Structures are given as C-alpha cells and as structure tokens.
C-alpha positions as CSV (number, residue, x, y, z in Angstrom):
1,M,0.1,0.1,0.0
2,Q,1.4,3.4,-0.8
3,A,2.0,6.0,1.8
4,P,-0.7,8.6,2.2
5,A,-0.3,12.0,0.6
6,E,1.0,14.7,2.9
7,G,-2.2,16.7,2.4
8,A,-4.5,14.0,3.8
9,T,-4.6,15.9,7.2
10,G,-8.4,14.8,7.6
11,L,-6.9,11.6,9.0
12,T,-5.8,13.3,12.1
13,T,-9.5,13.3,13.4
14,L,-9.6,9.4,13.6
15,A,-9.8,8.2,17.2
16,S,-9.5,4.7,18.7
17,P,-12.0,2.1,18.0
18,D,-14.0,0.3,20.7
19,L,-13.5,-3.2,19.6
20,S,-15.4,-4.8,22.3
21,R,-18.6,-2.5,21.4
22,L,-18.0,-2.9,17.6
23,S,-17.7,-6.6,18.0
24,S,-20.9,-6.7,19.9
25,Q,-22.8,-5.0,17.0
26,F,-21.3,-7.7,14.6
27,A,-22.1,-10.5,17.0
28,Q,-25.8,-9.9,16.6
29,L,-25.7,-10.4,12.9
30,A,-27.4,-13.6,11.7
31,N,-26.3,-13.8,8.0
32,A,-23.9,-12.5,5.6
33,A,-26.6,-10.0,3.9
34,E,-26.7,-8.2,7.5
35,F,-23.1,-8.2,7.8
36,L,-22.7,-6.7,4.3
37,R,-25.3,-4.1,5.1
38,L,-23.7,-3.0,8.2
39,S,-20.1,-2.9,6.7
40,I,-21.3,-0.9,3.7
41,S,-23.3,1.7,6.0
42,L,-20.1,2.0,8.1
43,I,-17.8,3.0,5.0
44,N,-20.7,4.4,2.7
45,A,-19.7,1.9,0.0
46,A,-21.9,1.5,-3.3
47,G,-21.8,-2.4,-2.8
48,G,-19.9,-5.5,-1.6
49,I,-19.7,-9.3,-2.0
50,L,-18.5,-11.9,0.2
51,F,-16.5,-14.7,-1.4
52,H,-15.3,-18.1,0.0
53,A,-12.6,-20.3,-1.6
54,G,-14.2,-23.3,-2.8
55,K,-12.8,-26.4,-4.5
56,D,-13.5,-25.2,-8.1
57,G,-12.8,-21.6,-7.4
58,L,-14.5,-18.6,-5.6
59,D,-18.1,-19.0,-4.3
60,C,-20.2,-15.9,-3.7
61,I,-21.7,-16.3,-0.1
62,D,-23.7,-13.1,-0.6
63,E,-23.6,-9.8,-2.2
64,L,-25.4,-6.4,-1.9
65,I,-24.8,-4.1,-4.8
66,S,-26.6,-0.9,-5.7
67,R,-28.1,-0.2,-9.1
68,Q,-25.9,2.7,-9.4
69,A,-22.7,0.6,-9.0
70,L,-24.2,-2.0,-11.6
71,S,-24.6,0.7,-14.1
72,W,-20.8,1.6,-14.1
73,S,-19.7,-1.6,-15.7
74,P,-21.6,-4.6,-17.1
75,N,-18.7,-6.9,-15.8
76,L,-18.7,-5.5,-12.2
77,R,-19.3,-8.9,-10.6
78,H,-16.6,-10.5,-12.6
79,E,-14.2,-7.6,-11.9
80,L,-14.9,-7.9,-8.1
81,A,-14.3,-11.8,-8.4
82,A,-11.0,-11.2,-10.1
83,S,-9.8,-8.7,-7.5
84,A,-10.8,-11.1,-4.7
85,H,-8.8,-13.9,-6.3
86,T,-5.8,-11.8,-6.6
87,A,-6.1,-10.6,-3.0
88,I,-6.3,-14.4,-1.8
89,Q,-3.4,-15.5,-4.0
90,E,-1.2,-12.9,-2.8
91,G,-2.2,-13.0,0.7
92,R,-2.7,-9.1,1.0
93,V,-5.2,-6.3,0.2
94,H,-5.7,-5.7,-3.4
95,Y,-7.2,-2.5,-4.6
96,Q,-7.6,-1.0,-8.2
97,R,-9.6,1.7,-9.9
98,L,-12.5,1.0,-12.1
99,E,-11.3,2.2,-15.6
100,C,-14.9,3.1,-16.9
101,A,-16.0,5.1,-13.7
102,P,-13.5,7.6,-12.5
103,G,-13.4,7.9,-8.6
104,V,-14.4,4.1,-8.2
105,W,-12.2,1.8,-6.4
106,F,-12.4,-2.0,-5.7
107,I,-11.0,-2.9,-2.2
108,S,-10.4,-6.8,-1.6
109,C,-9.2,-7.9,1.9
110,P,-8.4,-11.4,2.4
111,F,-8.9,-13.2,5.7
112,F,-8.7,-16.8,7.0
113,L,-11.7,-18.5,8.8
114,P,-10.8,-20.8,12.0
115,G,-9.5,-24.0,10.2
116,Q,-7.4,-21.9,7.6
117,Q,-10.2,-21.5,5.0
118,P,-9.5,-18.6,2.7
119,A,-12.1,-16.0,2.3
120,C,-12.4,-12.3,1.1
121,L,-14.5,-9.3,1.5
122,S,-14.8,-7.1,-1.7
123,V,-16.4,-3.7,-1.7
124,I,-16.9,-0.9,-4.1
125,I,-16.2,2.7,-2.9
126,L,-16.8,6.0,-4.5
127,I,-14.3,8.4,-3.1
128,D,-13.9,11.2,-5.5
129,S,-11.0,13.4,-4.4
130,N,-10.8,12.0,-0.7
131,P,-7.8,9.8,0.3
132,L,-8.0,6.1,-0.1
133,E,-6.0,5.1,2.9
134,P,-8.7,5.5,5.4
135,F,-11.0,3.1,3.7
136,L,-8.3,0.5,3.2
137,V,-7.7,0.5,7.1
138,I,-11.4,0.2,7.8
139,A,-12.1,-2.5,5.0
140,Q,-9.4,-4.6,6.8
141,L,-10.6,-4.1,10.2
142,L,-14.2,-5.2,9.0
143,A,-12.6,-8.2,7.3
144,S,-10.8,-9.1,10.7
145,L,-14.1,-8.7,12.7
146,L,-15.8,-11.0,9.9
147,A,-13.2,-13.7,10.6
148,S,-14.3,-13.9,14.3
149,Q,-18.0,-13.5,13.8
150,S,-18.4,-15.7,10.6
151,R,-19.7,-19.0,12.1
152,A,-23.3,-17.7,11.8
153,F,-23.2,-17.7,7.9
154,I,-20.0,-19.6,6.9
155,P,-19.7,-23.2,7.6
156,V,-16.8,-23.4,10.2
157,S,-16.2,-25.1,13.6
158,P,-18.8,-23.5,16.0
159,A,-16.2,-24.1,18.7
160,A,-13.5,-22.6,17.0
161,G,-15.7,-19.6,16.0
162,D,-16.9,-19.0,19.6
163,R,-13.2,-19.1,21.0
164,L,-12.0,-16.6,18.4
165,R,-14.9,-14.3,19.0
166,A,-14.2,-14.5,22.9
167,L,-10.6,-13.3,22.1
168,L,-11.6,-9.7,20.8
169,P,-12.7,-8.4,24.4
170,L,-9.3,-9.4,25.5
171,L,-7.5,-7.5,22.7
172,A,-9.7,-4.4,23.5
173,T,-8.7,-4.3,27.1
174,T,-5.0,-4.9,26.1
175,L,-5.1,-2.2,23.7
176,A,-6.8,0.3,25.8
177,A,-4.6,-0.3,29.0
178,E,-1.2,1.3,29.4
179,K,2.0,-0.7,29.5
180,N,2.5,-2.1,33.0
181,P,3.0,-5.4,34.6
182,E,-0.5,-5.5,36.2
183,N,-2.2,-5.3,32.8
184,L,0.2,-8.0,31.3
185,L,-0.9,-10.1,34.3
186,L,-4.6,-9.5,33.5
187,L,-4.0,-10.4,29.9
188,N,-2.3,-13.5,31.2
189,V,-5.1,-14.7,33.4
190,S,-7.5,-13.9,30.7
191,L,-5.6,-16.0,28.2
192,K,-5.3,-18.9,30.7
193,Q,-9.1,-19.0,31.2
194,W,-9.6,-18.6,27.4
195,A,-7.3,-21.5,26.6
196,T,-8.8,-23.7,29.6
197,C,-5.1,-24.5,30.7
198,S,-3.4,-24.4,34.0
199,Q,-0.5,-22.0,33.3
200,V,0.2,-19.4,30.7
201,A,3.8,-17.8,30.2
202,I,4.3,-14.6,28.1
203,G,7.5,-13.6,26.7
204,T,8.5,-10.5,24.7
205,I,11.6,-9.4,22.9
206,D,14.0,-6.9,24.8
207,S,16.3,-4.3,23.6
208,S,18.9,-6.8,22.9
209,G,16.8,-9.1,20.7
210,R,16.4,-11.8,23.7
211,M,13.0,-13.3,24.5
212,R,12.4,-12.5,28.3
213,L,9.7,-13.9,30.4
214,R,7.4,-11.1,31.3
215,S,4.5,-12.7,32.9
216,L,3.2,-16.0,34.8
217,S,-0.6,-16.4,35.2
218,H,-0.1,-17.8,38.8
219,V,2.4,-15.3,40.2
220,T,2.5,-11.5,40.5
221,T,6.2,-11.2,40.5
222,I,8.7,-13.2,38.6
223,D,12.2,-14.0,40.0
224,S,14.5,-14.6,36.8
225,R,17.0,-16.4,39.0
226,T,14.8,-19.3,39.8
227,D,15.1,-22.6,37.8
228,H,11.4,-22.3,36.9
229,A,11.7,-19.0,35.2
230,R,15.1,-20.0,33.5
231,I,13.7,-23.0,31.8
232,L,10.4,-21.3,30.8
233,E,12.7,-18.4,29.3
234,K,14.7,-21.0,27.4
235,A,11.6,-22.6,26.0
236,L,10.4,-19.0,25.0
237,Q,13.5,-18.2,23.2
238,E,13.7,-21.6,21.3
239,C,10.0,-21.1,20.1
240,A,10.9,-17.6,18.8
241,S,14.2,-18.8,17.3
242,Q,12.4,-21.5,15.3
243,R,9.5,-19.5,14.5
244,T,7.1,-22.2,14.6
245,Q,4.7,-23.7,17.1
246,L,6.4,-26.3,19.4
247,T,4.7,-29.0,21.6
248,W,5.2,-31.8,24.1
249,P,4.3,-34.6,24.1
250,A,3.7,-35.2,20.3
251,L,0.8,-33.7,18.5
252,R,-1.2,-35.1,15.5
253,G,0.4,-33.2,12.5
254,T,3.7,-31.8,11.8
255,T,4.2,-29.7,15.0
256,P,7.8,-30.3,16.2
257,V,8.4,-31.8,19.7
258,S,10.6,-29.7,21.9
259,P,12.9,-31.4,24.6
260,I,13.2,-27.9,26.3
261,L,9.3,-27.6,26.6
262,Q,9.4,-31.1,28.0
263,E,11.7,-30.2,30.6
264,A,9.9,-27.1,31.5
265,A,6.6,-29.2,31.9
266,E,8.4,-31.7,34.1
267,L,9.8,-28.9,36.2
268,T,6.4,-27.1,36.6
269,R,4.6,-30.7,37.1
270,T,2.5,-30.3,34.3
271,K,1.7,-33.0,31.8
272,Q,1.4,-31.2,28.4
273,G,2.7,-28.0,26.7
274,L,2.4,-25.9,23.5
275,A,4.6,-22.9,22.6
276,V,3.3,-20.4,20.1
277,P,5.4,-17.7,18.6
278,L,3.6,-14.3,18.0
279,S,4.4,-12.5,14.9
280,L,2.4,-10.2,12.6
281,N,3.0,-12.6,9.6
282,S,4.9,-15.7,8.9
283,E,7.9,-13.9,7.4
284,S,8.5,-11.3,10.4
285,T,10.3,-11.9,13.6
286,P,8.3,-12.9,16.4
287,V,7.5,-10.0,18.8
288,G,6.4,-12.4,21.7
289,T,5.9,-16.0,22.7
290,L,3.2,-17.9,24.5
291,I,3.4,-21.2,26.5
292,F,0.4,-23.1,27.4
293,L,0.7,-25.7,30.1
294,W,-2.0,-28.3,31.2
295,D,-2.1,-30.4,34.3
296,A,-4.1,-33.2,32.7
297,A,-4.2,-34.6,29.1
298,T,-6.3,-32.8,26.7
299,D,-6.7,-32.3,23.0
300,R,-4.3,-29.3,21.8
301,S,-4.9,-29.6,18.1
302,E,-7.9,-27.2,18.1
303,L,-6.0,-24.6,20.2
304,A,-2.7,-25.1,17.9
305,S,-4.9,-24.5,14.9
306,L,-6.8,-21.5,16.3
307,M,-3.5,-19.9,17.1
308,N,-2.5,-19.6,13.5
309,T,-5.4,-17.1,13.3
310,A,-5.2,-15.6,16.8
311,G,-1.5,-15.4,16.8
312,P,-1.1,-12.1,14.7
313,L,-4.1,-10.3,16.5
314,L,-2.3,-11.1,19.9
315,A,1.1,-9.8,18.3
316,I,-0.6,-6.6,17.6
317,A,-2.0,-6.4,21.1
318,L,1.6,-6.8,22.4
319,T,2.9,-4.2,20.2
320,Q,0.2,-1.4,20.4
321,K,0.0,-0.8,24.1
322,H,-1.9,2.5,23.6
323,A,-5.3,2.8,21.8
324,S,-4.9,6.6,21.0
325,Q,-3.7,5.7,17.3
326,G,-6.9,4.1,16.2
327,F,-8.6,3.4,12.8
328,L,-12.4,4.2,13.3
329,S,-14.2,7.3,14.5
330,D,-15.8,7.0,17.9
331,G,-19.0,8.1,16.1
332,L,-19.4,4.6,15.0
333,S,-20.3,3.4,18.6
334,V,-22.5,6.2,19.4
335,K,-26.2,5.5,19.6
336,A,-28.6,7.8,17.9
337,G,-30.9,9.3,20.5
338,S,-34.6,9.7,19.9
339,G,-35.0,12.9,21.7
340,P,-33.6,16.1,22.4
341,L,-30.8,14.5,24.4
342,G,-29.7,12.3,21.5
343,L,-29.7,15.2,19.2
344,H,-27.7,17.3,21.7
345,R,-24.8,14.6,21.9
346,R,-24.8,14.4,18.3
347,A,-24.5,18.0,17.8
348,W,-21.9,18.3,20.3
349,F,-20.1,15.3,18.9
350,L,-20.0,17.2,15.4
351,I,-18.9,20.4,16.8
352,G,-16.1,18.8,18.4
353,A,-15.1,16.9,15.3
354,V,-15.3,20.0,13.2
355,A,-13.1,21.9,15.8
356,I,-10.5,19.0,15.8
357,V,-10.4,19.0,11.9
358,L,-10.0,23.0,12.0
359,V,-7.2,23.0,14.6
360,G,-5.6,20.2,12.7
361,L,-5.5,22.3,9.7
362,V,-3.7,25.1,11.2
363,P,-0.3,25.5,9.7
364,I,2.7,26.0,12.1
365,P,6.5,25.8,11.7
366,F,7.9,22.2,11.1
367,R,11.0,21.5,12.7
368,I,13.3,18.3,12.1
369,S,15.2,17.3,15.2
370,A,18.8,15.9,14.6
371,E,21.9,15.2,16.7
372,A,24.7,17.6,16.5
373,L,28.4,16.8,16.5
374,V,31.1,19.8,16.6
375,Q,34.0,18.9,14.3
376,P,37.0,21.2,13.5
377,E,37.0,22.9,9.9
378,S,40.4,21.5,9.3
379,T,42.9,19.5,11.3
380,H,46.8,19.8,11.0
381,Y,48.9,16.9,11.7
382,I,52.6,17.5,13.0
383,A,54.7,14.2,12.4
384,A,58.4,13.3,12.7
385,R,60.4,13.8,9.6
386,F,62.9,11.4,10.5
387,D,63.8,8.7,13.2
388,G,65.1,10.1,16.4
389,L,64.4,10.5,20.1
390,L,61.7,12.8,21.7
391,K,63.7,15.2,23.9
392,E,60.9,17.3,25.5
393,A,57.1,17.8,24.9
394,M,55.9,21.5,25.4
395,V,52.1,21.1,25.2
396,R,49.3,18.9,26.3
397,P,46.0,18.2,24.7
398,G,43.6,21.2,25.4
399,D,46.2,23.7,25.3
400,H,45.5,26.7,23.1
401,V,48.6,27.6,20.9
402,H,49.5,30.3,18.3
403,Q,51.2,30.0,14.9
404,G,55.0,29.3,15.4
405,D,54.8,28.1,19.1
406,T,57.1,25.3,20.0
407,L,55.0,22.1,20.5
408,G,58.0,19.6,21.3
409,Q,61.8,19.1,20.6
410,L,63.7,16.2,19.2
411,D,67.0,15.2,20.6
412,G,69.8,16.5,18.1
413,R,73.0,15.3,19.6
414,E,73.5,12.5,17.2
415,I,73.0,15.2,14.2
416,E,75.4,17.3,15.6
417,L,78.2,14.6,15.6
418,Q,77.4,13.7,12.3
419,L,77.8,17.4,11.2
420,A,81.2,17.5,12.9
421,S,82.3,14.4,11.3
422,L,81.0,15.2,7.8
423,G,82.6,18.8,8.2
424,A,86.0,17.3,8.7
425,E,85.6,14.9,5.7
426,K,84.6,17.9,3.5
427,D,87.6,19.9,4.5
428,K,89.9,16.9,4.0
429,A,88.5,16.4,0.4
430,S,89.1,20.1,-0.2
431,K,92.6,19.9,0.7
432,M,93.2,16.6,-1.5
433,R,91.7,18.4,-4.3
434,D,94.1,21.4,-4.1
435,Q,97.3,18.9,-3.7
436,F,96.2,17.0,-6.7
437,M,95.6,20.2,-8.7
438,A,99.1,21.4,-7.8
439,A,100.7,18.1,-8.7
440,G,98.8,18.2,-12.1
441,D,96.9,15.0,-11.4
442,T,93.5,16.1,-12.9
443,A,91.7,12.9,-12.5
444,A,92.4,12.5,-8.7
445,A,91.6,16.2,-8.4
446,Q,88.4,15.3,-10.0
447,I,87.6,12.5,-7.6
448,A,88.4,14.7,-4.7
449,R,85.9,17.3,-6.0
450,L,83.2,14.8,-6.2
451,D,83.9,13.6,-2.8
452,E,83.7,17.2,-1.5
453,L,80.3,17.7,-3.3
454,R,78.8,14.5,-1.7
455,F,80.0,15.6,1.9
456,A,78.3,19.1,1.3
457,G,75.0,17.6,0.2
458,Q,75.0,15.4,3.3
459,L,75.7,18.4,5.4
460,K,73.0,20.2,3.9
461,L,70.5,17.4,4.7
462,L,71.7,17.4,8.3
463,Q,71.4,21.0,8.5
464,E,67.8,20.6,7.4
465,K,67.1,17.7,10.1
466,L,68.7,20.0,12.7
467,K,66.1,22.7,12.0
468,A,63.3,20.1,12.0
469,L,64.2,19.3,15.6
470,T,61.8,21.9,16.8
471,L,58.1,21.2,16.2
472,V,56.0,24.3,15.9
473,S,52.2,24.8,15.3
474,P,51.3,25.8,11.8
475,V,48.2,27.6,12.9
476,N,46.4,29.3,15.8
477,G,44.1,26.7,17.5
478,I,43.9,24.1,20.1
479,V,45.9,20.8,20.6
480,L,43.7,17.7,20.1
481,T,46.1,15.1,20.6
482,G,49.8,14.6,21.7
483,D,50.0,13.8,25.3
484,L,53.9,12.8,25.1
485,K,55.1,13.8,28.6
486,R,55.4,10.4,29.8
487,I,57.5,9.1,26.6
488,E,60.1,11.8,26.6
489,G,63.4,10.2,25.7
490,S,61.7,7.4,23.8
491,P,62.3,6.7,20.1
492,I,60.0,8.0,17.5
493,S,59.7,6.8,14.0
494,K,59.7,8.6,10.6
495,G,56.0,9.8,9.7
496,Q,54.8,9.1,13.2
497,T,52.0,11.8,14.1
498,L,53.1,13.5,17.3
499,F,50.5,16.4,17.6
500,E,47.1,17.4,16.1
501,V,46.3,21.0,16.1
502,A,42.9,22.5,15.0
503,P,42.0,26.1,14.4
504,L,38.9,27.2,16.4
505,D,38.0,30.3,14.3
506,N,35.4,28.2,12.1
507,M,34.0,25.0,13.2
508,D,32.0,22.4,11.1
509,I,29.0,21.1,12.9
510,E,27.6,17.7,11.7
511,L,23.9,17.0,11.8
512,A,22.6,13.3,12.0
513,I,19.3,13.3,10.3
514,R,17.0,10.3,10.6
515,E,16.2,8.4,7.5
516,N,12.4,9.0,8.0
517,D,13.1,12.9,8.0
518,I,15.7,13.3,5.2
519,A,12.8,13.9,2.6
520,Y,12.1,17.1,4.5
521,A,15.6,18.5,4.9
522,S,17.6,20.3,1.9
523,A,20.6,22.5,1.8
524,G,20.1,26.0,2.6
525,M,17.6,25.5,5.4
526,V,18.1,27.4,8.7
527,V,19.2,25.5,11.5
528,T,19.4,26.4,15.3
529,I,21.8,24.5,17.4
530,R,22.4,23.9,21.3
531,V,25.3,22.0,22.7
532,A,25.3,20.4,26.2
533,A,28.0,22.5,27.3
534,Y,26.3,25.9,26.9
535,P,22.3,25.0,27.3
536,D,21.7,28.8,27.3
537,T,23.4,29.7,24.1
538,V,22.0,29.3,20.7
539,W,23.9,29.1,17.5
540,Q,22.3,29.5,14.1
541,G,23.3,28.7,10.7
542,T,22.4,27.2,7.5
543,I,22.8,23.6,6.0
544,A,25.8,23.9,3.7
545,S,25.6,20.4,2.2
546,I,24.1,16.8,2.8
547,V,26.1,13.7,2.1
548,P,24.0,11.7,-0.2
549,K,25.0,8.3,1.2
550,S,23.6,7.1,4.6
551,Q,25.7,6.0,7.6
552,L,25.1,3.8,10.4
553,R,25.5,5.4,13.9
554,E,24.2,3.6,17.1
555,N,22.2,1.2,15.2
556,K,20.4,3.9,13.1
557,N,20.5,4.9,9.5
558,V,21.2,8.6,9.4
559,F,22.3,11.1,6.7
560,I,25.1,13.6,7.5
561,A,24.5,17.4,7.0
562,R,27.2,20.0,7.4
563,V,26.7,23.7,8.9
564,A,29.6,26.0,8.8
565,Q,29.7,28.1,12.0
566,K,32.0,30.9,13.1
567,N,33.5,30.7,16.7
568,P,34.8,34.1,17.5
569,E,34.6,33.3,21.4
570,Y,36.2,29.9,20.9
571,K,33.2,28.4,22.9
572,L,32.9,25.6,20.6
573,H,35.2,22.8,21.0
574,P,35.8,19.6,18.9
575,G,33.7,16.6,20.1
576,M,30.9,18.8,21.7
577,R,27.4,17.3,21.3
578,G,24.1,18.8,21.3
579,E,20.7,19.0,19.5
580,A,19.8,20.9,16.4
581,K,16.3,22.0,14.8
582,I,16.1,22.3,11.3
583,R,13.5,24.6,9.9
584,S,11.4,22.8,7.2
585,G,8.8,25.1,6.3
586,W,5.0,25.1,7.4
587,R,3.0,21.9,8.0
588,A,-0.6,21.3,9.4
589,L,-0.6,20.6,13.0
590,G,-2.5,17.4,12.5
591,W,0.0,16.1,10.1
592,Q,2.9,16.8,12.3
593,L,1.1,15.1,15.2
594,F,-0.3,12.0,13.6
595,R,2.0,11.4,10.5
596,K,4.3,8.8,12.3
597,P,1.4,7.1,14.0
598,W,-0.5,6.9,11.0
599,Y,2.3,5.4,8.9
600,T,2.9,2.8,11.8
601,I,-0.7,1.8,11.5
602,V,-0.5,1.3,7.8
603,R,2.5,-0.9,8.0
604,L,1.1,-3.0,10.6
605,A,-2.1,-3.4,8.6
606,E,0.0,-4.3,5.5
607,Q,1.6,-6.9,7.4
608,V,-1.4,-8.3,9.2
609,F,-3.9,-8.2,6.3
C-alpha cells in the first residue's frame, strides 16, 4: 500500500476504535446480508460481495450491490471476483481503480476463517477526491471482525468460532490499557481462562533481541534467578528462534516436539505443553511467545490450529499498548438518541469533530530534530620527519597555541656529531683536491672534488634535520592529541604523528538526520543548534551540504548534513554534542502530530492483512 499523501490531514480526526462495542454489534448479525449491510453503511460503500474459496474457485456467499454501481460496468461482478482472487492468492489487500468510472475503487481484503479456510471481503467505494487510505484500513478491520463472527453464515467449526470471537474483548482491554506489569498479568489470566489450561507464560523481545519472560498466570512477581523462570525463558527463546509452534508430547500433524518444553513441563509438574510464536505474519520476527501448560491430558490440536489465526491479533496487542492511534471514529459506537438529548449529543460530537479538524489544519512551523556533533573545519597533523628521540614535549591536549609556538623538541646530539664528522671529511676532500691540482693530477683532483660535493650535500641534509628538531604549530588553534610527556626520551619513527592541532575560528557542525526525516531536509535550510556545554546559548546557521549516502550510527540509519559555524569566542570545541532543529517550512498541526502513528498503523495493517 502506498504512503498517504502529505495533504491528507483529515486523517488526524480519527480516534481509537472500541473493539468490544463494535464486536458486539457484529455479534448480533445472523447472516451475510446483514453483515454486508452494516459494513457498507459504516464506510458508505456502493456495494460489496463476500467470497469463499471453494474446490472449483471462488463461491459467492452473499452480495449487496446498488443499482448505481451495477450501471458503472457490465462486468462488475466479474471484476470484483478477479480482485478477490488476486487478494487471496497474494495474501494481502488488493485495490484497483474502475477504468470506466473515475473515482470508483475496488478494495478486496483477504482473511482466514477458523480452520485456515481462505475468504475475502470485496467492496466498491466512490471516493472522488478523498484519500483512499482510511477506507483501506477500515475495510481490513471489518475483514478481521468478519473472521471472528463468521460462524453464523459460513460453515466453520462452531467451537473455534466462539473461542476466536471471545478473544476480541481481551484484545480491546489490552489495547486500551497502558503498558505496565499489572495489565500484562490481567491479559495472562484471561488467556489462561480462554485456553482452559493450568498455566500461561508470556515472553516479549527486549532491547538486545532476547526473548524475556514477562508474565506468569499464577504469580505476580517473577524471579528470573529461579530454575522455573530460567527453563521457561529458554523454551520461549527456542520457540521464537524456530518461528514455529512447539509441543510436548507429540501432537497430530507436523508440530515439532521440543525437549526444552518437556523439561519445562516436568519442572512445573504439568503433563502437556504448547509454545506459540506471536508474529505479525509468517515472515516477520516474533514480537512475543506464549507457552500453554496443562495439568491433565487434553486435546491441544484445536488450540494449535486456532492460534494460527489468533497469533497475529495477539502480536498486535503486545506491540500496540496505547489505543490513541486508532482506525475508526468513535462516532461509530454512538447510539442515536430518539429525543432532544440524543440530538444534543450528536450536535456536540459534530462540533467537536469540526473543531478538531480545523485545529488540525492550522499550519505551524515544522522543525526536524537531529543530533549535532562539533568538528574542526580543518585538522593539522605534526609528524616526525625522521627517526630520532623525543627530547621534550611542550604542550598537552587542550592547550591553546599560536602559529609558530613550539610544541616539542627532538634530540639533536647525534645529528651534531654527524655534522662535525662530515665537516671534517669535507675539509679533507677540499685539501686533497688542492694538492692533486698542484701536482697536475687532474683525475685525482676530479675525484676529490666529487667527494667534496657529496659531503656538502650530506651536510645540507643534516642541517635541514637540525632545523626540523623543533616542532612548531602551523596555525592558531587547540591541541587535540599529543600527550607525550610520559614518553620523553623514547624513540620515534619517521612519519609518526606526534600532535594534532585544529583552528577554532571556524567549526564544522555535523547533523545526523534520521532516515525518515531526510525527505524534508535540504541544503540552505536554517538550523538552530544547542550544545550540552552551553544550554543557554543558541547558534544559528544554514545547511551547507548533505552527504547523499547514509551512515550507520548507534544502530540507526542517518544522513550527515554539514553546517559551517563561526566561533569568535572559542566556545565551541571539537567533540561537543548537542541537538539541532532544522526549519523545514510550514505544515498542518494534525499532519505533524499523527503522521508517524498513521504510517505505523498502515505498515502494521499491510503485514497483518
């Protein structure tokens, strides 16, 4: 499913659904026609068909299509069936535009009935210029409700239908509650009663990716040091790693038998066990794991089959602890009053909804947060030009230096001895040349002349080395590295970096922009920066450039932007960290508040449905 357009700010008025109340409305339906009628009225559709996968293709369970919709295309039913077939084959929502009628869309939502029987809800929507995404999410929620309420008009196991329908109030309670151990324990006890077992263990993924035991149905506080907790946590981790149900003892079918689950059952003095991974789909990493334990022998095959359908719903309940990011308007659960009181409530509801929409459409400055790191604009490296000994270090890291200041001194005694020796050799060669010239021996005089030139070259090289014994700063700045006091007198090698000096007049501030915000950042945008060392001081600049390739920092994908910043008071030092705010124009308040929750819900809906 494509991401919603930026202008779809009307989505910000959506509130959280009351699943238990909405489920009770669908629970009163007796046939497919009533379900279609209620579904079509909820999303103002022009018609819909319920399909069920039979032996020879798709079978129509029931249909409800308006005359207006039938007039749009002579092959409307055939096109709906083709859309439903595609959705069931691909295992995800399929939507397409009706070519002969602009603004008309087909939406087909596949779902599995208890017993893994594929079915599909296909509806016809006339949306004109409205965004498509809300209708996609609502249609998928209707399909999930249909999966739990379908035994009244689709032939499935009555017991499985009742147990799946009884799970919806548990999910509603979990979604509405805040994240705390008491609510998780309440869900645990409810699952124990729902599964009719003796013990239930719930595990969730921690920040390190390990499956941790979070709740036991018969205790309020878990001591992770006990053998009981350790073996259960080991069984939870095994189930999450294999991404499949595990059982002990053997179960009819292909469910693997787990020795670790056997060990856990024996330690807890139970006779049977079933471990179930909770993931949004078969390809995603489990977000949690359930372990059911029974004191007596019982038939676990129905529960194992049922968890194939209930598992993704429970995974959503564990990952979504707050109900503020909902799909449906609360108006769906408001009962219309027959007197003035009912009209008064509806009027206030409409006024509140309009007010929320208007407030959500108010444009305010949009700012992107990014981590800031202060770096020097340039760094100068002072290295040894030859092998020698470090005689003395004059500075330490953090010292401020000026251009020409001495940073360190190398030992020159060996060079001075070589200079004296070569000077004597050069004078000797010069005298030999004069003697040979006086004697008329031109060849010997020429050789002596060459020796003299060779010694002169070596003397010049040693004199250059003598000058390089003093290490000086090439610029005004601060010493970044070079704490050499403790190694004075030690040998150093040619090319070894002894000091790093960086000027402080101009600094280069790196901004780490998150991947999901990079689309709203560009060069030239104004940036305000605060560093931790000076929380009351604000620096302002503009983005000079953005590196086009992302980097991995602290396990996050970020893009690096650079801001040139003058530093006349030398307050900014290399390595300082802070926070930056990038001004990215004006955006609607509702879009800024709900864009991330909305995209999260859309991605979850794609994975589940």
